[in-house]
NUGUDREN-232097 format. One record per residue: x, y, z of N, C-alpha, C in turn; residue in three letters; chain; residue number from 1. Coordinates in nm, 2 decimals. Example, Ala and Ser with C-alpha at 12.3 -4.5 7.8 and 13.67 -1.06 7.14 Angstrom:
2
{pt {1.32 -0.57 0.78} {1.23 -0.45 0.78} {1.32 -0.33 0.78} 'ala' 'A' 1}
{pt {1.28 -0.22 0.71} {1.37 -0.11 0.71} {1.29 0.00 0.79} 'ser' 'A' 2}
# end
This chain:
241
{pt {-0.26 16.37 8.14} {-0.26 16.26 8.23} {-0.22 16.30 8.37} 'met' 'A' 1}
{pt {-0.28 16.24 8.47} {-0.24 16.28 8.61} {-0.15 16.19 8.67} 'gln' 'A' 2}
{pt {-0.09 16.23 8.78} {0.00 16.15 8.86} {-0.08 16.04 8.92} 'leu' 'A' 3}
{pt {-0.03 15.92 8.92} {-0.10 15.80 8.97} {-0.05 15.77 9.11} 'leu' 'A' 4}
{pt {-0.13 15.74 9.20} {-0.09 15.70 9.34} {-0.03 15.56 9.34} 'lys' 'A' 5}
{pt {0.07 15.54 9.42} {0.13 15.40 9.42} {0.04 15.30 9.49} 'pro' 'A' 6}
{pt {0.05 15.18 9.44} {-0.03 15.07 9.50} {0.06 15.01 9.62} 'ala' 'A' 7}
{pt {-0.01 14.96 9.72} {0.06 14.89 9.83} {0.03 14.74 9.81} 'ile' 'A' 8}
{pt {0.13 14.66 9.80} {0.12 14.51 9.78} {0.17 14.44 9.91} 'ile' 'A' 9}
{pt {0.09 14.36 9.97} {0.13 14.27 10.08} {0.13 14.13 10.03} 'leu' 'A' 10}
{pt {0.25 14.07 10.04} {0.28 13.93 10.00} {0.25 13.84 10.11} 'ile' 'A' 11}
{pt {0.16 13.75 10.10} {0.13 13.64 10.20} {0.12 13.70 10.34} 'ser' 'A' 12}
{pt {0.04 13.81 10.36} {0.02 13.86 10.49} {-0.05 13.75 10.58} 'pro' 'A' 13}
{pt {0.00 13.75 10.71} {-0.05 13.64 10.80} {-0.16 13.69 10.89} 'gln' 'A' 14}
{pt {-0.16 13.81 10.94} {-0.26 13.85 11.04} {-0.35 13.95 10.98} 'leu' 'A' 15}
{pt {-0.48 13.93 11.00} {-0.58 14.02 10.95} {-0.57 14.16 11.01} 'gly' 'A' 16}
{pt {-0.53 14.16 11.14} {-0.51 14.29 11.21} {-0.40 14.38 11.13} 'glu' 'A' 17}
{pt {-0.30 14.31 11.08} {-0.20 14.39 11.01} {-0.25 14.44 10.88} 'asn' 'A' 18}
{pt {-0.33 14.36 10.81} {-0.39 14.41 10.69} {-0.48 14.53 10.71} 'ile' 'A' 19}
{pt {-0.56 14.52 10.82} {-0.65 14.63 10.85} {-0.58 14.75 10.89} 'gly' 'A' 20}
{pt {-0.47 14.74 10.97} {-0.39 14.85 11.01} {-0.32 14.92 10.89} 'ala' 'A' 21}
{pt {-0.27 14.83 10.80} {-0.21 14.88 10.67} {-0.31 14.97 10.59} 'ala' 'A' 22}
{pt {-0.43 14.92 10.58} {-0.54 14.99 10.51} {-0.57 15.12 10.58} 'ala' 'A' 23}
{pt {-0.57 15.12 10.71} {-0.59 15.24 10.79} {-0.48 15.35 10.76} 'arg' 'A' 24}
{pt {-0.36 15.30 10.76} {-0.25 15.39 10.73} {-0.26 15.45 10.59} 'ala' 'A' 25}
{pt {-0.29 15.36 10.49} {-0.31 15.41 10.35} {-0.42 15.52 10.35} 'met' 'A' 26}
{pt {-0.53 15.50 10.42} {-0.63 15.60 10.42} {-0.59 15.73 10.48} 'his' 'A' 27}
{pt {-0.50 15.72 10.59} {-0.45 15.84 10.65} {-0.37 15.93 10.56} 'asn' 'A' 28}
{pt {-0.30 15.86 10.46} {-0.21 15.93 10.37} {-0.25 15.93 10.22} 'phe' 'A' 29}
{pt {-0.38 15.91 10.20} {-0.44 15.93 10.07} {-0.42 15.82 9.97} 'gly' 'A' 30}
{pt {-0.39 15.70 10.01} {-0.37 15.59 9.92} {-0.49 15.50 9.92} 'leu' 'A' 31}
{pt {-0.52 15.43 9.81} {-0.64 15.34 9.82} {-0.63 15.21 9.74} 'asp' 'A' 32}
{pt {-0.51 15.19 9.67} {-0.49 15.07 9.59} {-0.42 14.96 9.67} 'asp' 'A' 33}
{pt {-0.49 14.87 9.74} {-0.43 14.77 9.82} {-0.45 14.64 9.75} 'leu' 'A' 34}
{pt {-0.33 14.56 9.74} {-0.33 14.43 9.67} {-0.27 14.33 9.76} 'arg' 'A' 35}
{pt {-0.34 14.21 9.77} {-0.29 14.11 9.86} {-0.26 13.98 9.77} 'leu' 'A' 36}
{pt {-0.14 13.93 9.80} {-0.10 13.80 9.73} {-0.11 13.69 9.83} 'val' 'A' 37}
{pt {-0.20 13.60 9.81} {-0.21 13.48 9.90} {-0.22 13.51 10.05} 'asn' 'A' 38}
{pt {-0.32 13.59 10.09} {-0.33 13.61 10.23} {-0.36 13.48 10.31} 'pro' 'A' 39}
{pt {-0.28 13.46 10.41} {-0.28 13.33 10.48} {-0.42 13.28 10.52} 'arg' 'A' 40}
{pt {-0.50 13.37 10.58} {-0.63 13.33 10.63} {-0.75 13.36 10.54} 'asp' 'A' 41}
{pt {-0.71 13.37 10.41} {-0.82 13.40 10.31} {-0.87 13.54 10.31} 'gly' 'A' 42}
{pt {-0.98 13.56 10.23} {-1.03 13.69 10.22} {-1.18 13.69 10.18} 'trp' 'A' 43}
{pt {-1.27 13.77 10.24} {-1.24 13.88 10.34} {-1.20 13.83 10.48} 'pro' 'A' 44}
{pt {-1.15 13.92 10.56} {-1.10 13.88 10.69} {-1.16 13.97 10.79} 'asn' 'A' 45}
{pt {-1.24 13.91 10.89} {-1.31 13.99 10.99} {-1.21 14.07 11.08} 'arg' 'A' 46}
{pt {-1.10 14.02 11.11} {-1.00 14.09 11.19} {-0.95 14.22 11.12} 'asp' 'A' 47}
{pt {-0.93 14.21 10.99} {-0.89 14.32 10.92} {-0.99 14.43 10.92} 'ala' 'A' 48}
{pt {-1.12 14.39 10.90} {-1.23 14.49 10.90} {-1.24 14.56 11.03} 'ile' 'A' 49}
{pt {-1.23 14.49 11.14} {-1.24 14.55 11.28} {-1.13 14.65 11.30} 'asp' 'A' 50}
{pt {-1.01 14.63 11.25} {-0.90 14.72 11.28} {-0.90 14.84 11.18} 'val' 'A' 51}
{pt {-0.95 14.82 11.06} {-0.95 14.92 10.96} {-1.03 15.05 10.99} 'ala' 'A' 52}
{pt {-1.14 15.03 11.06} {-1.23 15.14 11.10} {-1.27 15.22 10.97} 'arg' 'A' 53}
{pt {-1.23 15.35 10.96} {-1.28 15.43 10.85} {-1.22 15.39 10.72} 'asn' 'A' 54}
{pt {-1.13 15.30 10.71} {-1.07 15.25 10.59} {-1.13 15.13 10.53} 'ala' 'A' 55}
{pt {-1.25 15.10 10.57} {-1.32 14.97 10.53} {-1.34 14.98 10.38} 'val' 'A' 56}
{pt {-1.36 15.09 10.32} {-1.38 15.10 10.17} {-1.25 15.05 10.10} 'lys' 'A' 57}
{pt {-1.14 15.08 10.16} {-1.01 15.03 10.09} {-1.01 14.88 10.09} 'ile' 'A' 58}
{pt {-1.05 14.82 10.21} {-1.06 14.67 10.21} {-1.16 14.61 10.12} 'leu' 'A' 59}
{pt {-1.27 14.69 10.10} {-1.38 14.64 10.01} {-1.33 14.64 9.86} 'glu' 'A' 60}
{pt {-1.23 14.73 9.83} {-1.18 14.74 9.70} {-1.05 14.66 9.68} 'gly' 'A' 61}
{pt {-1.01 14.59 9.78} {-0.88 14.52 9.78} {-0.88 14.41 9.67} 'thr' 'A' 62}
{pt {-0.77 14.40 9.59} {-0.76 14.30 9.49} {-0.67 14.19 9.54} 'lys' 'A' 63}
{pt {-0.72 14.07 9.51} {-0.66 13.94 9.56} {-0.59 13.87 9.44} 'ile' 'A' 64}
{pt {-0.47 13.83 9.46} {-0.39 13.76 9.36} {-0.33 13.63 9.41} 'tyr' 'A' 65}
{pt {-0.32 13.53 9.33} {-0.26 13.40 9.37} {-0.11 13.40 9.35} 'ser' 'A' 66}
{pt {-0.06 13.50 9.28} {0.09 13.51 9.26} {0.13 13.65 9.24} 'asn' 'A' 67}
{pt {0.26 13.68 9.27} {0.31 13.82 9.26} {0.31 13.87 9.12} 'leu' 'A' 68}
{pt {0.35 13.79 9.03} {0.36 13.84 8.89} {0.23 13.90 8.84} 'lys' 'A' 69}
{pt {0.12 13.84 8.87} {-0.01 13.89 8.83} {-0.04 14.02 8.91} 'asp' 'A' 70}
{pt {0.00 14.03 9.03} {-0.03 14.15 9.11} {0.05 14.27 9.06} 'ala' 'A' 71}
{pt {0.16 14.25 8.99} {0.24 14.36 8.95} {0.24 14.38 8.79} 'val' 'A' 72}
{pt {0.15 14.31 8.73} {0.15 14.30 8.58} {0.14 14.44 8.52} 'ala' 'A' 73}
{pt {0.06 14.53 8.58} {0.04 14.67 8.53} {0.13 14.77 8.58} 'asp' 'A' 74}
{pt {0.23 14.73 8.67} {0.32 14.82 8.73} {0.44 14.86 8.65} 'ile' 'A' 75}
{pt {0.47 14.98 8.64} {0.59 15.03 8.57} {0.71 15.03 8.65} 'asn' 'A' 76}
{pt {0.70 15.07 8.78} {0.82 15.08 8.87} {0.77 15.02 9.00} 'phe' 'A' 77}
{pt {0.86 14.92 9.05} {0.82 14.84 9.17} {0.93 14.86 9.27} 'leu' 'A' 78}
{pt {0.89 14.88 9.40} {0.99 14.90 9.51} {0.96 14.79 9.61} 'tyr' 'A' 79}
{pt {1.07 14.73 9.66} {1.06 14.62 9.75} {1.12 14.66 9.89} 'ala' 'A' 80}
{pt {1.04 14.65 9.99} {1.09 14.69 10.13} {1.15 14.57 10.19} 'thr' 'A' 81}
{pt {1.28 14.58 10.22} {1.35 14.47 10.29} {1.48 14.53 10.36} 'thr' 'A' 82}
{pt {1.52 14.47 10.47} {1.64 14.51 10.54} {1.75 14.41 10.52} 'ala' 'A' 83}
{pt {1.72 14.29 10.47} {1.81 14.18 10.46} {1.90 14.20 10.34} 'arg' 'A' 84}
{pt {2.03 14.17 10.35} {2.12 14.18 10.23} {2.08 14.07 10.13} 'pro' 'A' 85}
{pt {2.09 14.10 10.01} {2.05 14.01 9.90} {2.17 13.98 9.81} 'arg' 'A' 86}
{pt {2.17 13.86 9.75} {2.27 13.82 9.65} {2.24 13.87 9.51} 'asp' 'A' 87}
{pt {2.22 14.00 9.50} {2.19 14.06 9.37} {2.22 14.21 9.38} 'met' 'A' 88}
{pt {2.24 14.27 9.26} {2.27 14.42 9.26} {2.15 14.49 9.23} 'val' 'A' 89}
{pt {2.10 14.58 9.32} {1.99 14.66 9.30} {2.01 14.79 9.37} 'lys' 'A' 90}
{pt {1.95 14.90 9.32} {1.96 15.03 9.40} {1.89 15.01 9.53} 'pro' 'A' 91}
{pt {1.95 15.07 9.63} {1.89 15.07 9.77} {1.86 15.21 9.81} 'val' 'A' 92}
{pt {1.74 15.25 9.85} {1.70 15.38 9.89} {1.63 15.38 10.02} 'val' 'A' 93}
{pt {1.62 15.50 10.08} {1.54 15.52 10.20} {1.40 15.54 10.16} 'thr' 'A' 94}
{pt {1.30 15.54 10.26} {1.17 15.57 10.22} {1.15 15.71 10.17} 'pro' 'A' 95}
{pt {1.23 15.81 10.22} {1.22 15.94 10.17} {1.26 15.95 10.02} 'arg' 'A' 96}
{pt {1.37 15.89 9.99} {1.42 15.89 9.85} {1.32 15.82 9.76} 'ile' 'A' 97}
{pt {1.26 15.71 9.81} {1.16 15.63 9.74} {1.04 15.72 9.70} 'cys' 'A' 98}
{pt {1.00 15.80 9.80} {0.89 15.89 9.78} {0.92 15.99 9.67} 'ala' 'A' 99}
{pt {1.04 16.04 9.67} {1.08 16.14 9.57} {1.08 16.08 9.43} 'lys' 'A' 100}
{pt {1.13 15.95 9.43} {1.14 15.89 9.30} {1.00 15.86 9.24} 'lys' 'A' 101}
{pt {0.91 15.82 9.33} {0.77 15.79 9.28} {0.71 15.92 9.23} 'ile' 'A' 102}
{pt {0.72 16.03 9.30} {0.67 16.16 9.25} {0.74 16.20 9.12} 'trp' 'A' 103}
{pt {0.86 16.16 9.10} {0.94 16.21 8.99} {0.92 16.12 8.87} 'ser' 'A' 104}
{pt {0.84 16.01 8.88} {0.82 15.91 8.77} {0.74 15.97 8.66} 'asn' 'A' 105}
{pt {0.65 16.06 8.69} {0.57 16.13 8.59} {0.43 16.09 8.58} 'gly' 'A' 106}
{pt {0.35 16.16 8.50} {0.21 16.14 8.49} {0.19 16.01 8.41} 'ala' 'A' 107}
{pt {0.08 15.93 8.45} {0.05 15.81 8.39} {0.13 15.69 8.42} 'gly' 'A' 108}
{pt {0.23 15.70 8.51} {0.32 15.59 8.54} {0.27 15.53 8.67} 'ile' 'A' 109}
{pt {0.25 15.40 8.67} {0.20 15.32 8.78} {0.31 15.26 8.86} 'lys' 'A' 110}
{pt {0.31 15.29 8.99} {0.42 15.24 9.08} {0.35 15.16 9.19} 'thr' 'A' 111}
{pt {0.44 15.08 9.26} {0.39 15.00 9.37} {0.50 14.98 9.47} 'ala' 'A' 112}
{pt {0.46 14.97 9.60} {0.56 14.93 9.70} {0.51 14.80 9.76} 'ile' 'A' 113}
{pt {0.60 14.70 9.77} {0.56 14.57 9.82} {0.63 14.54 9.95} 'met' 'A' 114}
{pt {0.56 14.46 10.03} {0.60 14.42 10.16} {0.59 14.27 10.18} 'phe' 'A' 115}
{pt {0.68 14.20 10.24} {0.68 14.06 10.25} {0.60 14.01 10.37} 'gly' 'A' 116}
{pt {0.59 13.88 10.39} {0.52 13.82 10.51} {0.59 13.86 10.64} 'pro' 'A' 117}
{pt {0.50 13.87 10.74} {0.55 13.92 10.87} {0.67 13.83 10.93} 'glu' 'A' 118}
{pt {0.66 13.70 10.91} {0.76 13.62 10.97} {0.89 13.60 10.89} 'arg' 'A' 119}
{pt {0.88 13.59 10.76} {1.00 13.56 10.68} {1.05 13.67 10.59} 'thr' 'A' 120}
{pt {0.96 13.77 10.56} {1.00 13.87 10.46} {0.99 13.82 10.32} 'gly' 'A' 121}
{pt {1.04 13.89 10.23} {1.03 13.86 10.09} {1.14 13.76 10.05} 'met' 'A' 122}
{pt {1.10 13.67 9.95} {1.20 13.58 9.90} {1.28 13.65 9.79} 'ser' 'A' 123}
{pt {1.39 13.59 9.75} {1.47 13.64 9.64} {1.39 13.65 9.51} 'asn' 'A' 124}
{pt {1.30 13.55 9.49} {1.22 13.55 9.37} {1.12 13.67 9.37} 'asp' 'A' 125}
{pt {1.08 13.71 9.48} {1.00 13.83 9.49} {1.08 13.96 9.46} 'asp' 'A' 126}
{pt {1.19 13.97 9.53} {1.28 14.08 9.51} {1.33 14.11 9.37} 'ile' 'A' 127}
{pt {1.35 14.00 9.30} {1.40 14.01 9.16} {1.31 14.09 9.07} 'ile' 'A' 128}
{pt {1.18 14.10 9.10} {1.09 14.17 9.02} {1.10 14.32 9.04} 'leu' 'A' 129}
{pt {1.16 14.36 9.15} {1.16 14.50 9.19} {1.27 14.58 9.11} 'ala' 'A' 130}
{pt {1.24 14.71 9.09} {1.34 14.80 9.03} {1.44 14.85 9.14} 'asp' 'A' 131}
{pt {1.39 14.86 9.26} {1.47 14.91 9.37} {1.43 14.86 9.50} 'ser' 'A' 132}
{pt {1.53 14.85 9.60} {1.50 14.81 9.73} {1.49 14.93 9.82} 'ile' 'A' 133}
{pt {1.39 14.93 9.91} {1.37 15.03 10.01} {1.40 14.98 10.15} 'val' 'A' 134}
{pt {1.50 15.04 10.21} {1.54 15.00 10.35} {1.51 15.11 10.45} 'thr' 'A' 135}
{pt {1.44 15.08 10.55} {1.40 15.18 10.65} {1.51 15.19 10.75} 'ile' 'A' 136}
{pt {1.57 15.31 10.77} {1.67 15.33 10.87} {1.62 15.31 11.01} 'pro' 'A' 137}
{pt {1.67 15.22 11.09} {1.63 15.19 11.23} {1.75 15.17 11.32} 'val' 'A' 138}
{pt {1.72 15.18 11.45} {1.83 15.16 11.55} {1.88 15.02 11.54} 'ser' 'A' 139}
{pt {2.01 15.00 11.55} {2.07 14.87 11.55} {2.03 14.78 11.67} 'ile' 'A' 140}
{pt {1.98 14.85 11.77} {1.93 14.78 11.89} {1.80 14.71 11.87} 'glu' 'A' 141}
{pt {1.72 14.75 11.77} {1.60 14.68 11.74} {1.56 14.71 11.60} 'asn' 'A' 142}
{pt {1.60 14.62 11.51} {1.58 14.64 11.36} {1.45 14.59 11.31} 'thr' 'A' 143}
{pt {1.37 14.53 11.39} {1.24 14.46 11.35} {1.13 14.56 11.35} 'ser' 'A' 144}
{pt {1.05 14.57 11.24} {0.94 14.66 11.23} {0.81 14.57 11.21} 'leu' 'A' 145}
{pt {0.70 14.61 11.27} {0.57 14.54 11.24} {0.53 14.58 11.09} 'asn' 'A' 146}
{pt {0.46 14.49 11.03} {0.42 14.51 10.89} {0.35 14.64 10.87} 'leu' 'A' 147}
{pt {0.25 14.67 10.96} {0.17 14.79 10.95} {0.25 14.91 10.97} 'ala' 'A' 148}
{pt {0.35 14.90 11.06} {0.44 15.01 11.09} {0.52 15.05 10.96} 'gln' 'A' 149}
{pt {0.57 14.95 10.90} {0.65 14.97 10.77} {0.56 15.04 10.67} 'ala' 'A' 150}
{pt {0.44 14.99 10.65} {0.35 15.04 10.55} {0.32 15.19 10.59} 'val' 'A' 151}
{pt {0.30 15.22 10.71} {0.27 15.36 10.76} {0.38 15.45 10.72} 'ser' 'A' 152}
{pt {0.51 15.41 10.75} {0.62 15.49 10.72} {0.63 15.52 10.57} 'leu' 'A' 153}
{pt {0.62 15.42 10.48} {0.63 15.45 10.34} {0.51 15.54 10.29} 'leu' 'A' 154}
{pt {0.39 15.51 10.34} {0.28 15.60 10.30} {0.30 15.74 10.34} 'cys' 'A' 155}
{pt {0.35 15.76 10.47} {0.37 15.89 10.52} {0.47 15.97 10.43} 'tyr' 'A' 156}
{pt {0.58 15.90 10.40} {0.69 15.97 10.32} {0.64 16.01 10.19} 'glu' 'A' 157}
{pt {0.56 15.93 10.12} {0.50 15.96 9.99} {0.41 16.08 10.00} 'trp' 'A' 158}
{pt {0.32 16.08 10.11} {0.22 16.19 10.12} {0.30 16.32 10.16} 'phe' 'A' 159}
{pt {0.39 16.31 10.25} {0.47 16.43 10.29} {0.54 16.50 10.18} 'ala' 'A' 160}
{pt {0.61 16.42 10.10} {0.68 16.47 9.99} {0.59 16.54 9.89} 'tyr' 'A' 161}
{pt {0.48 16.47 9.86} {0.38 16.53 9.76} {0.32 16.66 9.81} 'gly' 'A' 162}
{pt {0.30 16.66 9.95} {0.24 16.78 10.01} {0.33 16.90 9.99} 'ser' 'A' 163}
{pt {0.46 16.88 10.00} {0.56 16.98 9.99} {0.59 17.02 9.84} 'glu' 'A' 164}
{pt {0.60 16.92 9.75} {0.64 16.95 9.62} {0.56 16.87 9.52} 'lys' 'A' 165}
{pt {0.43 16.89 9.51} {0.35 16.81 9.42} {0.37 16.84 9.28} 'pro' 'A' 166}
{pt {0.43 16.95 9.25} {0.45 16.99 9.11} {0.57 16.93 9.04} 'glu' 'A' 167}
{pt {0.66 16.87 9.12} {0.79 16.82 9.07} {0.77 16.68 9.02} 'glu' 'A' 168}
{pt {0.77 16.66 8.89} {0.78 16.53 8.83} {0.83 16.54 8.69} 'tyr' 'A' 169}
{pt {0.88 16.44 8.63} {0.95 16.44 8.50} {0.85 16.41 8.39} 'leu' 'A' 170}
{pt {0.86 16.47 8.28} {0.78 16.45 8.16} {0.82 16.31 8.10} 'glu' 'A' 171}
{pt {0.72 16.24 8.05} {0.75 16.11 7.98} {0.79 16.14 7.84} 'ile' 'A' 172}
{pt {0.89 16.07 7.79} {0.93 16.09 7.65} {0.84 16.02 7.55} 'gly' 'A' 173}
{pt {0.90 15.98 7.44} {0.82 15.92 7.33} {0.77 15.78 7.37} 'glu' 'A' 174}
{pt {0.84 15.71 7.45} {0.80 15.57 7.49} {0.80 15.56 7.64} 'ser' 'A' 175}
{pt {0.68 15.52 7.69} {0.66 15.50 7.84} {0.74 15.38 7.89} 'ser' 'A' 176}
{pt {0.76 15.38 8.02} {0.83 15.27 8.08} {0.74 15.14 8.06} 'pro' 'A' 177}
{pt {0.81 15.03 8.04} {0.74 14.90 8.03} {0.68 14.86 8.16} 'ala' 'A' 178}
{pt {0.57 14.79 8.15} {0.51 14.73 8.27} {0.58 14.60 8.31} 'thr' 'A' 179}
{pt {0.55 14.55 8.43} {0.61 14.43 8.47} {0.56 14.31 8.38} 'lys' 'A' 180}
{pt {0.44 14.32 8.33} {0.39 14.21 8.25} {0.47 14.21 8.12} 'ser' 'A' 181}
{pt {0.50 14.33 8.06} {0.58 14.33 7.94} {0.72 14.28 7.96} 'glu' 'A' 182}
{pt {0.78 14.32 8.07} {0.92 14.27 8.11} {0.91 14.12 8.12} 'ile' 'A' 183}
{pt {0.81 14.06 8.19} {0.80 13.92 8.21} {0.78 13.84 8.08} 'asn' 'A' 184}
{pt {0.71 13.90 7.98} {0.70 13.83 7.85} {0.83 13.83 7.78} 'met' 'A' 185}
{pt {0.91 13.94 7.79} {1.04 13.94 7.73} {1.13 13.83 7.79} 'leu' 'A' 186}
{pt {1.12 13.82 7.93} {1.20 13.72 7.99} {1.16 13.58 7.96} 'leu' 'A' 187}
{pt {1.03 13.56 7.94} {0.98 13.42 7.90} {1.02 13.39 7.76} 'glu' 'A' 188}
{pt {1.02 13.49 7.67} {1.07 13.47 7.54} {1.22 13.44 7.54} 'his' 'A' 189}
{pt {1.30 13.51 7.62} {1.44 13.48 7.62} {1.46 13.34 7.68} 'leu' 'A' 190}
{pt {1.39 13.30 7.79} {1.41 13.17 7.85} {1.38 13.06 7.75} 'glu' 'A' 191}
{pt {1.27 13.08 7.67} {1.23 12.98 7.57} {1.34 12.95 7.47} 'leu' 'A' 192}
{pt {1.40 13.06 7.42} {1.50 13.04 7.32} {1.63 12.99 7.38} 'glu' 'A' 193}
{pt {1.66 13.03 7.51} {1.78 12.97 7.57} {1.76 12.82 7.60} 'leu' 'A' 194}
{pt {1.64 12.78 7.63} {1.62 12.64 7.65} {1.64 12.56 7.52} 'asn' 'A' 195}
{pt {1.60 12.62 7.41} {1.62 12.56 7.28} {1.77 12.55 7.25} 'lys' 'A' 196}
{pt {1.85 12.65 7.29} {1.99 12.65 7.27} {2.07 12.57 7.37} 'gly' 'A' 197}
{pt {2.00 12.51 7.47} {2.06 12.44 7.58} {2.16 12.52 7.66} 'arg' 'A' 198}
{pt {2.12 12.65 7.68} {2.20 12.74 7.76} {2.21 12.69 7.91} 'phe' 'A' 199}
{pt {2.11 12.64 7.96} {2.11 12.60 8.10} {2.16 12.46 8.11} 'phe' 'A' 200}
{pt {2.29 12.45 8.12} {2.35 12.31 8.12} {2.35 12.25 8.26} 'ser' 'A' 201}
{pt {2.33 12.33 8.36} {2.32 12.28 8.50} {2.18 12.32 8.56} 'ser' 'A' 202}
{pt {2.11 12.21 8.59} {1.97 12.24 8.65} {1.99 12.30 8.79} 'ser' 'A' 203}
{pt {2.10 12.28 8.86} {2.12 12.33 8.99} {2.14 12.49 8.98} 'lys' 'A' 204}
{pt {2.21 12.53 8.88} {2.24 12.67 8.86} {2.13 12.75 8.79} 'met' 'A' 205}
{pt {2.03 12.68 8.73} {1.93 12.74 8.65} {1.85 12.85 8.72} 'arg' 'A' 206}
{pt {1.80 12.83 8.84} {1.72 12.93 8.91} {1.81 13.06 8.93} 'pro' 'A' 207}
{pt {1.93 13.05 8.97} {2.01 13.16 8.99} {2.04 13.24 8.86} 'arg' 'A' 208}
{pt {2.07 13.16 8.75} {2.09 13.22 8.62} {1.97 13.30 8.57} 'met' 'A' 209}
{pt {1.85 13.24 8.60} {1.73 13.31 8.56} {1.71 13.44 8.64} 'leu' 'A' 210}
{pt {1.74 13.44 8.77} {1.73 13.56 8.85} {1.83 13.66 8.80} 'arg' 'A' 211}
{pt {1.95 13.62 8.77} {2.05 13.72 8.72} {2.00 13.78 8.59} 'asn' 'A' 212}
{pt {1.95 13.70 8.50} {1.89 13.76 8.37} {1.78 13.86 8.40} 'leu' 'A' 213}
{pt {1.69 13.82 8.49} {1.58 13.90 8.53} {1.63 14.03 8.58} 'ser' 'A' 214}
{pt {1.73 14.03 8.67} {1.78 14.15 8.73} {1.84 14.25 8.63} 'asn' 'A' 215}
{pt {1.90 14.19 8.53} {1.95 14.28 8.42} {1.84 14.37 8.37} 'ile' 'A' 216}
{pt {1.73 14.32 8.34} {1.62 14.39 8.28} {1.54 14.48 8.37} 'phe' 'A' 217}
{pt {1.52 14.43 8.49} {1.44 14.51 8.59} {1.52 14.62 8.64} 'thr' 'A' 218}
{pt {1.65 14.61 8.66} {1.73 14.71 8.71} {1.75 14.83 8.61} 'arg' 'A' 219}
{pt {1.74 14.81 8.48} {1.76 14.91 8.38} {1.64 14.98 8.33} 'asn' 'A' 220}
{pt {1.53 14.96 8.39} {1.41 15.04 8.37} {1.38 15.05 8.22} 'lys' 'A' 221}
{pt {1.35 14.94 8.15} {1.33 14.95 8.01} {1.20 15.02 7.97} 'leu' 'A' 222}
{pt {1.20 15.08 7.85} {1.07 15.14 7.80} {1.00 15.03 7.72} 'thr' 'A' 223}
{pt {0.88 15.06 7.68} {0.80 14.97 7.60} {0.87 14.95 7.47} 'ile' 'A' 224}
{pt {0.93 15.05 7.41} {0.99 15.04 7.28} {1.12 14.95 7.29} 'gln' 'A' 225}
{pt {1.19 14.97 7.40} {1.31 14.89 7.43} {1.28 14.74 7.44} 'glu' 'A' 226}
{pt {1.17 14.71 7.51} {1.13 14.57 7.52} {1.10 14.51 7.38} 'val' 'A' 227}
{pt {1.03 14.59 7.30} {0.99 14.54 7.17} {1.12 14.52 7.09} 'lys' 'A' 228}
{pt {1.22 14.61 7.10} {1.34 14.60 7.03} {1.42 14.47 7.07} 'thr' 'A' 229}
{pt {1.42 14.45 7.20} {1.49 14.33 7.26} {1.43 14.20 7.21} 'met' 'A' 230}
{pt {1.29 14.20 7.20} {1.23 14.08 7.16} {1.25 14.06 7.01} 'arg' 'A' 231}
{pt {1.26 14.17 6.93} {1.30 14.16 6.79} {1.44 14.11 6.77} 'gly' 'A' 232}
{pt {1.53 14.15 6.86} {1.67 14.10 6.86} {1.67 13.95 6.88} 'val' 'A' 233}
{pt {1.60 13.90 6.98} {1.60 13.76 7.02} {1.54 13.68 6.90} 'ile' 'A' 234}
{pt {1.43 13.73 6.84} {1.37 13.66 6.73} {1.47 13.65 6.61} 'ser' 'A' 235}
{pt {1.54 13.76 6.59} {1.64 13.77 6.47} {1.75 13.67 6.50} 'cys' 'A' 236}
{pt {1.80 13.66 6.62} {1.92 13.58 6.65} {1.88 13.43 6.65} 'leu' 'A' 237}
{pt {1.76 13.40 6.67} {1.71 13.26 6.68} {1.64 13.21 6.55} 'thr' 'A' 238}
{pt {1.63 13.30 6.45} {1.56 13.27 6.33} {1.62 13.15 6.26} 'lys' 'A' 239}
{pt {1.53 13.06 6.21} {1.57 12.95 6.14} {1.66 12.85 6.21} 'asp' 'A' 240}
{pt {1.66 12.85 6.35} {1.74 12.76 6.43} {1.65 12.65 6.48} 'lys' 'A' 241}
# end
């Protein structure tokens, strides 16, 4: 199995020009899997095509999703780019460390880097799906980056690290990392049984409690076998109830 290139996911991008510039940056650094979640102005977008230039093929192959969970269903490791502090515990890395981790994930493992909307950035519900947060070091005098600039930086770091040390990656053990779809099914199974047991006594606290539960499983990088084991545990504990 060969090393798989990371996907670039843009959540609710607002400007076609930024989508086109992001595709152009991907093409510069050897990436081609672009995924859009609810682009504001629909798809295809003429402004994106005009800016992309030689990267039009990437736009032609762009996958469109109505929600983030579907966009990351086949992803094993997901990285979220954000500079804002969050009310959750997740590893925080620089783009360079992120690139190293992606190359170190091993053959056959699918990764993705996601970016939030230009105006608001990612929501906590988006971030909770990520295994790690990527924060770009910038001057405190101006911490704002254009969406396409951020994409360019992450793509460059991935390409540069691979150009220097393409042979460095870890071998996969007996069980591969679980995909986001498999993790989500585990969480849905757990939520179903918790509902039956009336665990969520406060409707106000329910969203935060669900995020906390989700973070436990996304942060610990479960394998496929571990997910199966956890679902078996849930089924055993709730049997005949």
